[in-house]
VMD Tcl script that draws the C-alpha trace (Angstrom):
set ca {
  {-22.91 -12.36 48.11}
  {-22.97 -15.80 49.66}
  {-24.81 -16.81 52.82}
  {-25.60 -20.12 54.52}
  {-29.24 -21.09 54.59}
  {-30.31 -20.70 58.23}
  {-34.02 -21.15 58.82}
  {-33.59 -20.76 62.59}
  {-32.07 -17.26 62.26}
  {-33.14 -14.00 60.68}
  {-31.87 -13.34 57.12}
  {-28.44 -11.71 56.93}
  {-27.96 -7.97 56.33}
  {-28.30 -6.50 52.85}
  {-25.32 -5.02 51.03}
  {-25.89 -2.12 48.60}
  {-22.41 -1.30 47.33}
  {-21.68 -2.29 43.72}
  {-19.00 -4.72 42.62}
  {-16.64 -1.83 41.84}
  {-16.23 0.91 44.47}
  {-14.11 4.01 43.69}
  {-12.78 5.32 47.01}
  {-10.67 8.32 47.95}
  {-8.50 6.77 50.68}
  {-6.70 9.88 51.94}
  {-7.13 13.60 51.49}
  {-4.40 16.01 52.61}
  {-2.90 13.16 54.60}
  {-6.15 12.47 56.49}
  {-7.68 8.97 56.10}
  {-11.18 9.10 54.62}
  {-14.15 7.01 55.60}
  {-16.22 4.80 53.34}
  {-19.58 4.06 54.89}
  {-20.48 0.50 54.12}
  {-23.96 0.55 52.61}
  {-25.31 -2.27 54.75}
  {-28.72 -2.56 56.40}
  {-30.36 -4.87 58.85}
  {-32.73 -7.01 56.81}
  {-35.66 -6.26 59.17}
  {-35.72 -2.54 58.28}
  {-34.93 -2.90 54.60}
  {-37.43 -2.90 51.77}
  {-37.25 -6.69 51.74}
  {-39.28 -6.98 54.95}
  {-40.62 -3.53 55.78}
  {-43.81 -4.09 53.78}
  {-44.81 -6.62 56.43}
  {-44.84 -3.75 58.95}
  {-47.25 -1.50 57.04}
  {-49.79 0.37 59.14}
  {-53.22 -1.07 58.29}
  {-55.39 1.38 56.35}
  {-59.12 1.50 55.79}
  {-59.53 -0.80 52.76}
  {-62.75 0.91 51.69}
  {-62.11 3.84 49.29}
  {-63.65 7.03 50.59}
  {-66.15 7.44 47.68}
  {-67.58 3.99 48.48}
  {-67.73 4.89 52.17}
  {-69.68 8.06 51.37}
  {-72.10 6.20 49.10}
  {-72.66 3.49 51.72}
  {-73.36 6.07 54.42}
  {-75.63 7.96 52.08}
  {-78.04 5.02 52.18}
  {-78.43 5.65 55.93}
  {-79.81 9.18 55.47}
  {-83.13 9.57 57.26}
  {-85.34 12.17 58.91}
  {-86.97 15.40 57.82}
  {-83.65 17.28 58.01}
  {-81.83 15.04 55.52}
  {-81.72 15.14 51.74}
  {-80.17 18.48 50.88}
  {-76.68 19.18 49.59}
  {-74.24 22.06 49.45}
  {-71.13 22.95 47.49}
  {-68.49 20.30 46.85}
  {-65.28 20.16 48.85}
  {-62.83 20.81 46.03}
  {-59.36 19.35 45.72}
  {-55.83 20.61 45.38}
  {-53.15 19.93 42.85}
  {-50.82 16.95 43.13}
  {-47.32 18.15 43.90}
  {-43.95 16.64 43.19}
  {-41.75 16.14 46.22}
  {-38.18 17.34 45.89}
  {-35.52 16.95 48.54}
  {-35.10 20.24 50.33}
  {-33.04 21.46 53.19}
  {-34.90 22.36 56.34}
  {-37.65 20.87 58.44}
  {-39.67 18.95 55.87}
  {-41.05 16.34 58.25}
  {-41.88 18.36 61.34}
  {-45.13 16.43 61.38}
  {-44.07 12.80 61.41}
  {-47.17 11.46 59.71}
  {-45.30 8.40 58.51}
  {-45.46 4.88 59.81}
  {-42.66 4.53 62.40}
  {-39.81 2.27 61.29}
  {-38.60 -0.60 63.48}
  {-35.36 -0.09 65.35}
  {-32.56 -1.73 63.35}
  {-30.16 -4.22 64.86}
  {-26.43 -3.55 64.86}
  {-24.69 -4.76 61.71}
  {-21.12 -5.87 62.27}
  {-18.46 -6.60 59.68}
  {-15.25 -8.57 59.50}
  {-13.17 -7.15 56.60}
  {-10.31 -8.84 54.86}
  {-8.51 -8.99 51.54}
  {-9.35 -11.89 49.26}
  {-6.47 -13.83 47.86}
  {-5.43 -14.74 51.40}
  {-8.77 -16.30 52.32}
  {-10.41 -19.25 50.58}
  {-13.68 -19.06 52.44}
  {-15.64 -18.61 49.21}
  {-13.87 -21.39 47.35}
  {-16.06 -24.47 46.99}
  {-13.76 -26.47 44.77}
  {-13.60 -30.20 45.61}
  {-9.86 -30.17 44.98}
  {-9.51 -27.55 47.75}
  {-11.59 -29.48 50.27}
  {-10.09 -30.46 53.62}
  {-10.60 -34.10 54.65}
  {-11.31 -34.74 58.32}
  {-10.49 -38.16 59.79}
  {-11.84 -39.72 62.94}
  {-8.56 -41.57 63.44}
  {-5.02 -40.22 63.67}
  {-2.54 -40.18 60.77}
  {-5.40 -39.68 58.27}
  {-6.25 -43.35 58.45}
  {-9.46 -45.33 58.42}
  {-12.63 -45.11 56.33}
  {-14.37 -42.58 58.56}
  {-13.71 -39.27 56.84}
  {-15.69 -36.28 55.52}
  {-14.80 -33.53 53.05}
  {-15.29 -29.89 54.13}
  {-14.63 -26.75 51.99}
  {-11.65 -24.78 53.19}
  {-12.64 -21.84 55.36}
  {-15.82 -23.43 56.76}
  {-16.79 -24.86 60.11}
  {-18.35 -28.15 61.10}
  {-20.72 -26.81 63.73}
  {-24.26 -28.24 63.69}
  {-25.76 -24.77 63.23}
  {-23.84 -24.05 60.02}
  {-25.77 -26.66 58.04}
  {-27.15 -30.13 58.53}
  {-24.96 -31.85 61.17}
  {-21.92 -33.42 59.54}
  {-21.63 -37.10 60.36}
  {-19.16 -39.87 59.58}
  {-20.20 -42.69 57.24}
  {-20.30 -45.12 60.16}
  {-22.19 -42.65 62.37}
  {-21.23 -40.03 64.89}
  {-20.84 -36.27 64.72}
  {-17.75 -34.69 63.17}
  {-17.97 -31.54 65.32}
  {-15.12 -31.73 67.86}
  {-14.48 -35.34 66.92}
  {-11.63 -35.59 64.40}
  {-8.05 -36.52 65.16}
  {-6.33 -35.56 61.89}
  {-6.86 -33.56 58.71}
  {-5.60 -33.72 55.12}
  {-4.88 -30.20 53.82}
  {-4.92 -29.69 50.02}
  {-1.84 -28.22 48.28}
  {-1.43 -24.44 48.27}
  {-3.47 -23.93 51.44}
  {-2.70 -23.23 55.08}
  {-5.32 -24.48 57.55}
  {-5.77 -23.32 61.14}
  {-8.07 -25.55 63.22}
  {-9.86 -23.49 65.89}
  {-12.26 -24.32 68.72}
  {-15.07 -21.83 67.83}
  {-17.87 -21.70 65.30}
  {-16.35 -18.74 63.51}
  {-18.56 -18.68 60.44}
  {-21.99 -19.91 61.51}
  {-22.37 -18.15 64.86}
  {-23.55 -14.53 64.75}
  {-21.57 -12.04 66.82}
  {-22.76 -11.19 70.30}
  {-22.09 -7.49 69.88}
  {-20.16 -5.22 67.56}
  {-17.54 -4.57 70.20}
  {-16.28 -8.12 69.97}
  {-16.74 -8.56 66.24}
  {-17.17 -12.05 64.92}
  {-16.29 -15.12 66.94}
  {-12.58 -15.88 66.99}
  {-11.52 -19.23 68.35}
  {-8.28 -20.49 69.80}
  {-5.97 -22.15 67.28}
  {-5.57 -25.84 68.13}
  {-3.49 -26.99 65.20}
  {-1.79 -25.63 62.07}
  {-1.41 -27.44 58.78}
  {0.64 -25.26 56.38}
  {0.69 -26.82 52.92}
  {1.00 -23.59 50.90}
  {4.29 -24.69 49.35}
  {3.23 -28.30 48.83}
  {2.24 -30.03 45.62}
  {0.24 -32.82 47.29}
  {-2.02 -33.19 50.29}
  {-0.52 -32.92 53.79}
  {-1.70 -34.87 56.83}
  {-1.66 -33.08 60.20}
  {-2.67 -34.23 63.66}
  {-5.31 -32.36 65.66}
  {-4.99 -32.50 69.47}
  {-7.74 -32.16 72.06}
  {-10.22 -34.31 70.22}
  {-10.66 -32.09 67.14}
  {-11.84 -28.55 66.52}
  {-14.80 -26.72 64.99}
  {-13.60 -24.23 62.31}
  {-11.09 -24.47 59.46}
  {-9.52 -21.10 58.69}
  {-7.90 -21.09 55.27}
  {-5.17 -19.01 53.64}
  {-4.03 -19.28 50.06}
  {-0.49 -19.62 48.81}
  {1.62 -16.43 49.23}
  {1.81 -16.05 45.46}
  {-1.86 -15.01 45.49}
  {-1.30 -12.08 47.82}
  {-1.41 -8.73 45.93}
  {2.14 -7.29 45.81}
  {1.05 -4.00 47.34}
  {-0.13 -5.90 50.40}
  {2.90 -8.14 50.85}
  {4.09 -5.68 53.50}
  {0.78 -4.43 54.81}
  {-1.08 -7.72 55.02}
  {-4.62 -7.28 56.31}
  {-3.79 -4.68 58.94}
  {-4.53 -1.62 56.80}
  {-8.27 -2.27 56.48}
  {-10.24 -1.37 59.64}
  {-13.92 -1.12 60.51}
  {-15.38 1.42 62.95}
  {-18.88 1.66 64.37}
  {-20.96 4.59 65.58}
  {-24.63 4.73 66.50}
  {-26.70 7.43 64.81}
  {-30.19 8.71 65.50}
  {-32.90 6.09 65.19}
  {-30.71 3.28 66.53}
  {-28.92 2.51 63.27}
  {-25.25 1.64 63.53}
  {-23.05 3.34 60.97}
  {-20.36 0.96 59.70}
  {-17.31 2.73 58.31}
  {-14.40 1.19 56.41}
  {-11.11 3.06 56.73}
  {-7.66 2.49 55.29}
  {-5.01 3.17 57.89}
  {-1.26 3.56 57.92}
  {0.60 0.51 59.13}
  {3.98 0.36 60.85}
  {6.53 -2.07 59.42}
  {8.99 -3.23 62.12}
  {12.45 -4.78 61.89}
  {13.68 -7.75 63.87}
  {14.41 -5.48 66.85}
  {10.87 -4.16 66.88}
  {11.85 -0.76 65.50}
  {9.65 0.99 62.97}
  {11.41 1.13 59.64}
  {8.46 2.08 57.43}
  {5.01 3.59 57.89}
  {2.78 3.58 54.89}
  {-0.82 3.37 53.77}
  {-2.29 1.37 50.95}
  {-1.01 2.56 47.57}
  {-3.50 3.48 44.83}
  {-4.83 0.46 43.01}
  {-7.54 -2.17 42.97}
  {-8.02 -4.47 45.95}
  {-10.44 -7.34 46.24}
  {-12.14 -6.92 49.62}
  {-14.12 -9.53 51.47}
  {-16.72 -8.57 54.08}
  {-18.54 -10.85 56.45}
  {-21.77 -9.27 57.71}
  {-24.26 -10.24 60.40}
  {-26.43 -8.96 63.21}
  {-26.74 -10.49 66.63}
  {-29.76 -12.56 65.62}
  {-29.10 -13.16 61.92}
  {-27.19 -15.57 59.79}
  {-23.98 -14.23 58.30}
  {-23.30 -13.38 54.68}
  {-20.05 -12.87 52.82}
  {-19.66 -10.35 50.01}
  {-16.74 -9.39 47.80}
  {-16.09 -6.22 45.83}
  {-13.22 -4.37 44.17}
  {-12.05 -1.39 46.23}
  {-10.54 1.10 43.79}
  {-8.24 3.09 46.08}
  {-7.41 6.61 44.87}
  {-5.01 9.09 46.42}
  {-5.89 11.99 44.11}
  {-9.06 12.85 42.20}
  {-9.80 15.42 39.51}
  {-13.52 15.82 40.29}
  {-16.13 14.68 42.77}
  {-19.90 14.25 43.09}
  {-22.09 16.05 45.61}
  {-25.68 15.01 46.38}
  {-28.23 17.81 45.92}
  {-29.42 18.52 48.50}
  {-26.83 17.20 50.90}
  {-28.00 14.25 53.03}
  {-28.44 14.84 56.78}
  {-25.10 15.15 58.54}
  {-26.30 13.07 61.51}
  {-26.68 9.92 59.39}
  {-30.47 9.87 59.45}
  {-32.16 8.90 56.20}
  {-33.79 11.21 53.69}
  {-37.53 10.57 53.87}
  {-39.26 9.65 50.60}
  {-43.07 9.44 50.83}
  {-44.88 6.76 48.89}
  {-46.95 7.80 45.92}
  {-45.14 10.98 44.90}
  {-42.44 11.63 42.29}
  {-39.28 12.21 44.29}
  {-36.29 13.80 42.63}
  {-32.69 14.04 43.67}
  {-29.53 15.04 41.87}
  {-25.75 15.00 41.85}
  {-23.61 18.01 41.21}
  {-20.04 17.92 39.92}
  {-17.14 19.90 41.33}
  {-15.09 21.75 40.24}
  {-17.27 23.57 37.72}
  {-14.84 22.92 34.87}
  {-15.62 19.22 35.20}
  {-19.30 19.80 34.46}
  {-18.61 19.98 30.75}
  {-16.69 16.71 30.52}
  {-18.36 13.67 29.06}
  {-19.16 11.15 31.82}
  {-20.84 7.85 32.34}
  {-22.92 7.65 35.54}
  {-23.35 4.34 37.33}
  {-26.48 4.25 39.44}
  {-27.25 1.44 41.86}
  {-30.16 3.18 43.55}
  {-32.94 0.66 43.92}
  {-33.87 -2.98 43.64}
  {-34.59 -3.83 39.97}
  {-37.76 -5.62 41.08}
  {-39.19 -2.17 41.87}
  {-38.67 -0.79 38.36}
  {-42.37 -0.32 37.72}
  {-43.87 2.27 35.35}
  {-43.31 5.73 36.89}
  {-41.20 3.98 39.49}
  {-37.60 4.06 38.31}
  {-34.73 6.53 38.03}
  {-34.65 8.50 34.83}
  {-31.60 8.22 32.54}
  {-28.69 10.49 33.47}
  {-29.34 14.01 32.32}
  {-27.06 15.55 29.73}
  {-25.25 18.80 30.34}
  {-27.67 21.75 30.15}
  {-27.70 23.86 27.02}
  {-26.32 26.81 28.97}
  {-23.23 24.84 29.95}
  {-20.85 26.09 27.24}
  {-17.08 25.98 27.51}
  {-15.89 28.79 29.70}
  {-19.38 29.38 31.13}
  {-19.76 27.95 34.63}
  {-23.07 26.74 35.99}
  {-24.32 25.10 39.16}
  {-26.99 23.04 37.42}
  {-26.78 19.42 38.60}
  {-25.30 17.06 36.04}
  {-27.30 13.99 36.94}
  {-30.91 13.69 38.08}
  {-33.10 10.81 39.11}
  {-36.83 10.49 39.68}
  {-38.55 7.75 41.60}
  {-42.15 7.22 42.63}
  {-42.17 4.36 45.14}
  {-45.46 2.69 46.05}
  {-46.27 0.60 49.10}
  {-44.24 -2.33 47.79}
  {-41.18 -0.07 48.02}
  {-41.46 0.84 51.71}
  {-38.21 0.39 53.63}
  {-34.64 1.62 53.83}
  {-32.33 1.87 50.82}
  {-28.91 3.13 49.97}
  {-28.75 5.05 46.70}
  {-25.15 4.81 45.48}
  {-23.79 6.56 42.39}
  {-20.35 7.06 40.89}
  {-19.07 8.28 37.52}
  {-16.29 7.76 34.99}
  {-14.79 10.40 32.71}
  {-15.08 9.26 29.12}
  {-12.10 11.41 28.12}
  {-8.56 11.65 29.42}
  {-7.51 11.22 32.18}
  {-10.48 8.82 32.48}
  {-10.70 9.30 36.22}
  {-13.36 7.92 38.53}
  {-15.36 10.05 40.92}
  {-15.52 8.61 44.47}
  {-18.78 6.82 45.17}
  {-21.58 8.74 46.88}
  {-24.24 6.88 48.88}
  {-27.36 8.40 50.41}
  {-29.60 6.57 52.84}
  {-33.25 6.80 51.77}
  {-36.28 5.86 53.82}
  {-39.32 5.14 51.70}
  {-42.07 5.77 54.24}
  {-45.69 4.80 54.03}
  {-47.61 8.02 53.59}
  {-50.39 7.92 56.14}
  {-53.74 9.72 55.80}
  {-54.10 13.24 57.21}
  {-54.50 13.66 60.94}
  {-57.72 15.36 62.02}
  {-58.00 17.36 65.25}
  {-60.79 19.38 66.91}
  {-60.02 22.28 69.20}
  {-61.37 25.47 70.69}
  {-59.78 28.41 68.82}
  {-58.78 29.86 72.19}
  {-56.95 26.64 73.11}
  {-55.47 25.17 69.89}
  {-53.15 22.84 71.79}
  {-55.98 20.75 73.27}
  {-57.54 18.18 70.94}
  {-61.08 17.31 72.08}
  {-63.79 15.25 70.42}
  {-66.64 16.17 72.82}
  {-68.12 19.61 73.62}
  {-70.98 20.76 75.89}
  {-72.85 24.01 75.42}
  {-75.89 25.73 76.95}
  {-78.88 27.15 75.15}
  {-78.20 30.80 74.39}
  {-74.42 30.37 74.21}
  {-72.24 30.14 71.10}
  {-69.80 27.36 70.33}
  {-66.83 27.67 67.97}
  {-64.77 24.58 67.13}
  {-61.97 24.37 64.58}
  {-61.53 21.12 62.66}
  {-58.01 20.82 61.25}
  {-56.66 18.24 58.80}
  {-52.89 18.25 58.59}
  {-50.45 16.11 56.64}
  {-46.75 16.03 55.91}
  {-45.43 19.14 54.21}
  {-44.46 16.91 51.28}
  {-48.13 16.01 50.75}
  {-51.30 18.03 50.39}
  {-54.69 17.64 52.01}
  {-56.87 17.21 48.95}
  {-59.98 18.19 50.87}
  {-61.70 18.05 54.23}
  {-65.47 18.06 54.33}
  {-68.49 17.26 56.45}
  {-69.38 13.60 55.95}
  {-72.38 13.13 58.21}
  {-74.46 14.55 61.07}
  {-76.39 12.25 63.40}
  {-78.76 13.91 65.88}
  {-80.78 12.49 68.78}
  {-83.85 13.84 66.96}
  {-83.58 10.79 64.71}
  {-82.14 12.72 61.77}
  {-79.19 11.28 59.85}
  {-77.77 13.85 57.41}
  {-75.32 12.56 54.82}
  {-72.88 13.85 52.20}
  {-72.83 12.53 48.65}
  {-70.31 11.93 45.86}
  {-70.16 13.28 42.36}
  {-67.67 12.56 39.59}
  {-66.11 15.11 37.26}
  {-63.75 14.47 34.37}
  {-61.80 17.69 34.79}
  {-61.25 19.76 37.90}
  {-58.73 22.20 36.51}
  {-55.79 19.77 36.62}
  {-56.30 18.05 33.30}
  {-58.39 14.99 32.54}
  {-57.97 12.14 34.96}
  {-56.55 8.82 33.78}
  {-55.20 5.63 35.27}
  {-56.48 2.49 36.92}
  {-59.80 2.84 38.70}
  {-60.48 6.34 37.37}
  {-62.92 5.56 34.57}
  {-65.66 7.55 36.33}
  {-63.50 10.65 36.67}
  {-62.46 12.61 39.74}
  {-64.41 11.68 42.85}
  {-65.60 14.80 44.67}
  {-67.27 15.02 48.07}
  {-70.52 17.02 48.13}
  {-71.26 18.19 51.65}
  {-74.79 18.23 53.08}
  {-76.52 21.56 53.65}
  {-77.31 21.88 57.35}
  {-80.96 22.79 58.03}
  {-81.89 26.08 59.67}
  {-83.28 24.25 62.71}
  {-79.79 23.24 63.83}
  {-78.52 26.84 63.97}
  {-75.19 25.44 62.83}
  {-72.75 26.21 60.02}
  {-69.51 24.60 58.86}
  {-67.50 27.33 57.21}
  {-64.24 27.65 55.31}
  {-62.02 30.09 57.22}
  {-59.67 32.61 55.68}
  {-56.71 31.57 53.50}
  {-54.40 31.96 56.49}
  {-55.03 29.12 58.93}
  {-54.96 29.33 62.71}
  {-51.27 28.42 62.64}
  {-50.54 31.72 60.92}
  {-49.70 30.58 57.40}
  {-51.26 29.20 54.25}
  {-50.11 25.77 53.07}
  {-51.56 22.88 51.10}
  {-50.86 20.35 53.84}
  {-53.12 22.15 56.37}
  {-56.87 22.54 55.79}
  {-59.29 23.87 58.39}
  {-63.06 24.14 58.79}
  {-64.87 26.09 61.48}
  {-67.96 24.74 63.24}
  {-70.31 27.50 64.48}
  {-73.25 26.48 66.67}
  {-75.78 28.79 68.35}
  {-78.22 26.56 70.29}
  {-81.65 28.08 70.84}
  {-84.63 27.31 73.09}
  {-85.46 24.39 70.76}
  {-82.22 22.53 71.51}
  {-82.53 21.47 75.15}
  {-81.06 17.95 75.34}
  {-79.97 18.00 71.71}
  {-77.00 15.77 70.98}
  {-75.19 15.58 67.65}
  {-72.23 13.74 66.18}
  {-70.49 15.47 63.27}
  {-68.08 13.37 61.21}
  {-65.49 14.88 58.90}
  {-63.66 13.16 56.08}
  {-60.17 14.31 55.08}
  {-58.22 12.81 52.19}
  {-54.73 13.48 50.89}
  {-53.52 13.59 47.31}
  {-53.98 10.29 45.56}
  {-50.47 10.40 44.11}
  {-49.46 7.98 41.36}
  {-50.17 4.75 43.23}
  {-53.88 5.04 44.12}
  {-57.13 5.85 42.38}
  {-58.19 8.03 45.34}
  {-56.30 9.50 48.25}
  {-55.94 7.89 51.66}
  {-58.55 9.18 54.06}
  {-59.32 9.75 57.72}
  {-62.78 9.91 59.26}
  {-63.05 11.49 62.68}
  {-66.11 12.61 64.57}
  {-66.84 15.24 67.20}
  {-69.90 15.20 69.46}
  {-71.79 18.26 70.68}
  {-74.33 18.09 73.52}
  {-76.71 20.86 74.61}
  {-77.26 20.81 78.38}
  {-80.88 20.17 79.35}
  {-82.90 22.63 81.43}
  {-80.29 25.42 81.46}
  {-80.31 28.63 79.47}
  {-77.63 31.34 79.16}
  {-79.41 34.69 79.33}
  {-78.26 37.38 76.91}
  {-77.59 41.03 77.61}
  {-80.87 42.78 78.44}
  {-82.97 39.62 78.95}
  {-85.01 39.04 82.11}
  {-86.98 36.17 83.64}
  {-90.16 37.60 82.14}
  {-88.81 37.59 78.55}
  {-87.21 34.15 78.94}
  {-90.45 32.71 80.35}
  {-92.24 33.50 77.12}
  {-89.56 31.72 75.11}
  {-90.15 28.49 77.04}
  {-93.97 28.81 77.12}
  {-94.20 29.22 80.89}
  {-94.55 32.14 83.32}
  {-91.99 34.11 85.25}
  {-93.20 32.69 88.59}
  {-92.18 29.21 87.48}
  {-88.72 30.45 86.54}
  {-88.45 32.50 89.72}
  {-89.19 29.36 91.75}
  {-86.40 27.53 89.87}
  {-83.95 30.46 90.29}
  {-84.45 32.00 93.76}
  {-81.25 34.02 93.47}
  {-82.86 36.23 90.84}
  {-84.15 39.25 92.76}
  {-86.57 40.78 90.23}
  {-88.35 39.18 87.31}
  {-88.09 42.29 85.13}
  {-84.48 43.23 85.90}
  {-82.23 42.74 82.83}
  {-79.03 40.73 83.33}
  {-75.59 40.62 81.76}
  {-74.37 38.14 79.19}
  {-74.21 34.41 79.93}
  {-76.16 34.38 83.20}
  {-77.16 30.71 83.55}
  {-80.67 29.96 84.78}
  {-82.75 26.80 85.14}
  {-85.73 26.51 82.81}
  {-86.93 23.14 84.06}
  {-86.34 20.30 86.50}
  {-84.11 17.34 85.54}
  {-86.15 14.20 86.10}
  {-84.93 10.58 86.07}
  {-87.33 7.81 85.14}
  {-87.96 5.12 87.73}
  {-88.72 1.50 86.95}
  {-92.09 1.09 85.23}
  {-92.63 4.76 84.43}
  {-93.72 5.95 80.99}
  {-93.77 9.33 79.33}
  {-97.54 9.41 79.78}
  {-97.34 8.64 83.50}
  {-94.74 11.37 84.01}
  {-96.82 13.86 82.06}
  {-99.80 13.01 84.25}
  {-97.75 13.23 87.44}
  {-96.43 16.72 86.66}
  {-99.48 18.08 84.85}
  {-97.68 18.96 81.63}
  {-98.48 18.31 78.00}
  {-96.64 16.47 75.24}
  {-95.81 19.60 73.23}
  {-94.19 21.29 76.21}
  {-92.32 18.13 77.09}
  {-90.95 17.92 73.53}
  {-89.98 21.59 73.66}
  {-87.69 20.91 76.66}
  {-86.32 17.60 75.29}
  {-85.10 17.56 71.71}
  {-84.64 13.77 71.85}
  {-88.40 13.31 72.41}
  {-89.19 14.15 68.80}
  {-91.91 12.79 66.55}
  {-89.25 10.95 64.51}
  {-88.11 9.04 67.59}
  {-91.58 8.55 69.00}
  {-91.53 4.83 68.33}
  {-88.56 4.54 70.66}
  {-90.09 6.29 73.65}
  {-93.86 5.75 73.33}
  {-96.25 3.49 71.50}
  {-99.60 5.27 71.20}
  {-100.59 8.00 73.58}
  {-102.09 7.98 76.16}
  {-101.20 4.30 76.73}
  {-97.43 4.90 76.73}
  {-94.49 2.55 76.88}
  {-92.09 1.96 79.72}
  {-88.98 4.17 79.55}
  {-85.53 2.82 80.41}
  {-84.76 3.13 84.09}
  {-82.34 6.00 84.70}
  {-83.25 7.91 81.51}
  {-83.27 11.64 82.24}
  {-85.46 14.39 80.78}
  {-86.21 18.03 81.52}
  {-89.70 18.83 82.81}
  {-91.56 21.95 83.90}
  {-94.28 21.01 86.48}
  {-97.76 22.56 86.20}
  {-99.40 22.50 89.61}
  {-102.74 23.39 88.06}
  {-102.71 20.46 85.70}
  {-101.43 17.63 87.86}
  {-103.70 15.02 89.37}
  {-101.21 14.08 92.10}
}
mol new
graphics top color blue
foreach p $ca { graphics top sphere $p radius 0.5 }
foreach p [lrange $ca 0 end-1] q [lrange $ca 1 end] { graphics top cylinder $p $q radius 0.2 }
display resetview
């Protein structure tokens, strides 16, 4: 490929087809399409790594160890069983909904790539031979010293390169009166920047200017001077001598090669090259012949650009075939809608090619693979050599085993779009080629698992905050989910922070073998990192359990892991607030020492002063629980008719008065005002614990001023107040 250096424009599109392209032009009289493997540079692997979604740079074992240093309080310091991992799985292309959860970084929308095909041999655009240069003169009749040399098939627009200027000064663009065409070349001078300007849209193709002058020196042996009217042009189209035109195209010219565009899902424009039949007319305009391109080799030139990019020119040999003895079929077949096959980073991805008909499976072939950029051929990151025919493939025994397989484990430096193109050659007679097969691959950054919290009765609502009353029960499901091609290695409880001043933390342990063989690789000298969850103390009346093998979605799969939070707040939990953080990590794959992780937290608050009575409870029994008498509760709940009458489940009653601190008030002053004691006040307010005493009082009975607006629950004692 050749492209002008344009720092003011985006880089030109990338071209993935090889130099030699076997192509089945027609089948049963129907023209076939060859998708040009071209991609907008901005969505290719060359630039996609700049669009990576930022990840937490701190490995999860280090995060756990750092948080472990924050453990404090009488409830901290215990540990439970480790959250064990799952096996690393290979990812093989499969048919069906593999990516129903799109947990991949979204790709940018590609720009439209347009092409301008032609047949080389009639175009000297790529020729940069000084003997083929065109000389432009400021004066007529090719006279005077002011002249510049320009390669045939270029333009003189300022945007194509540094502005071309005459030796005595002045721009050449639109300012030459005559040209000297070299021998063997026909020059058309046009008024548009045909080679340096990107196209406006694919409907119009590349810029095509109006021809101002023609200088046909194809039959000449020396240079030819031609005048240019209207003050000079901008582009110099070039055609070679007729003797360079391939004989098969002497009739067809360039008309048989057409490009068509169609937009596919995701905004990508599919560019298709098609060979078409061309009508040959006589002098009276009557069709005397209609034919398509005969089988053979044709040198094809393509000019490629997007609306905002520089253009590039590529050349390749199009090997046109009208009959084939065998063909290649990708296994599995790529999506019919033109969308790419998704390849997650970090996992061995395998794909294959099958050969049809079956008899051709046993023939000796050479496979040509142009799958990926050679710069990405890292260890464990390259296609494997073509597989030989399986042992079961004996003459006369047909098999459907693919004849060629590849394996690739792309890492983050491989993120982007690719075309994987493969073709084959029979090593025995008739030595036929198989038409090229290209599959669009999207190497996607594998993101950490997504973590959601929901009520089992409402799994569609993700919530990170829950409120519950004393006496009730709370069930919350924590779900970590990843792409079906990945697995959730584990999800475990990372930390619990309570308003009592307790900070409970998980820990990390390392094992050299967890049933998957000994670990090896960079950064794994300590062994497998394993999260060890904290054991929740009895006081919290809380458990984090592992549910059954079948998750709440109705199936069992490695990419979905759930935990169930069960909380039964008691009389000791009025005003208790907790934040529970869970850590979920996916498989580490082959590119990382540990898996990518997500930390998400859910908060649970127990409503102050309110209690949900259970079946058979009465005001008299509840009064004993809260160290008061039934008259106090009756005064707070006048709708209760009898103190001894049992009630049904979940009858909410008040067990205290909410009180908001005014400016200047202290805990001691409030206790004195309402005639209550410290122990009873702490019973109704879990946040007024001994561990947090330094935050809400200095030394009783002096007291410290509480923040204005802070609310507590209080039960007045009319016999003990001095107000």
